[in-house]
C-alpha positions as CSV (number, residue, x, y, z in Angstrom):
1,M,-66.7,33.2,-60.7
2,L,-66.9,32.0,-64.3
3,T,-66.6,28.3,-65.0
4,N,-66.7,26.0,-68.0
5,Q,-69.9,24.2,-67.1
6,V,-73.4,24.1,-68.5
7,V,-75.9,24.6,-65.8
8,A,-79.8,24.4,-66.0
9,N,-81.5,27.1,-63.9
10,Y,-85.0,26.1,-62.9
11,P,-87.8,28.7,-62.0
12,D,-87.7,27.6,-58.3
13,G,-84.0,28.6,-58.1
14,M,-82.5,25.1,-58.2
15,Q,-79.6,24.6,-60.5
16,H,-78.3,21.4,-62.1
17,T,-75.0,21.0,-63.8
18,I,-75.5,19.5,-67.2
19,F,-71.8,18.9,-68.0
20,K,-68.5,20.4,-67.4
21,S,-66.5,21.3,-70.4
22,T,-62.7,21.1,-70.9
23,E,-60.8,24.1,-69.5
24,P,-59.4,26.1,-72.4
25,S,-55.8,25.7,-71.3
26,M,-56.2,21.9,-71.7
27,T,-58.0,21.8,-75.1
28,A,-54.8,21.8,-77.3
29,K,-53.3,19.0,-75.4
30,E,-56.4,16.8,-75.3
31,M,-57.0,17.3,-79.0
32,E,-53.4,16.4,-79.8
33,E,-53.8,13.2,-77.7
34,L,-57.1,12.4,-79.5
35,L,-55.5,12.8,-82.9
36,V,-52.6,10.5,-81.9
37,R,-55.0,7.9,-80.6
38,L,-57.1,8.1,-83.8
39,D,-54.1,7.9,-86.0
40,D,-53.0,4.7,-84.1
41,L,-56.3,3.2,-84.7
42,W,-56.4,4.1,-88.4
43,Q,-52.9,2.7,-88.7
44,G,-53.7,-0.5,-87.0
45,R,-51.4,0.2,-84.1
46,K,-52.2,-0.3,-80.4
47,S,-52.4,3.1,-78.9
48,T,-50.1,4.0,-76.0
49,K,-53.0,5.7,-74.2
50,D,-55.6,3.1,-73.2
51,R,-58.2,5.4,-71.9
52,W,-60.9,4.4,-74.3
């Protein structure tokens, strides 16, 4: 199964997940939310999304 994660493969066979990237189907929505939040910051408005 193919996933959106970066994995380090070590010579002894161990694997370590470095990070999990955003699923392609979510990228457009997340980028739009990011741009809205950045615009709110630049305009001096309090963002409606307080995840930062």
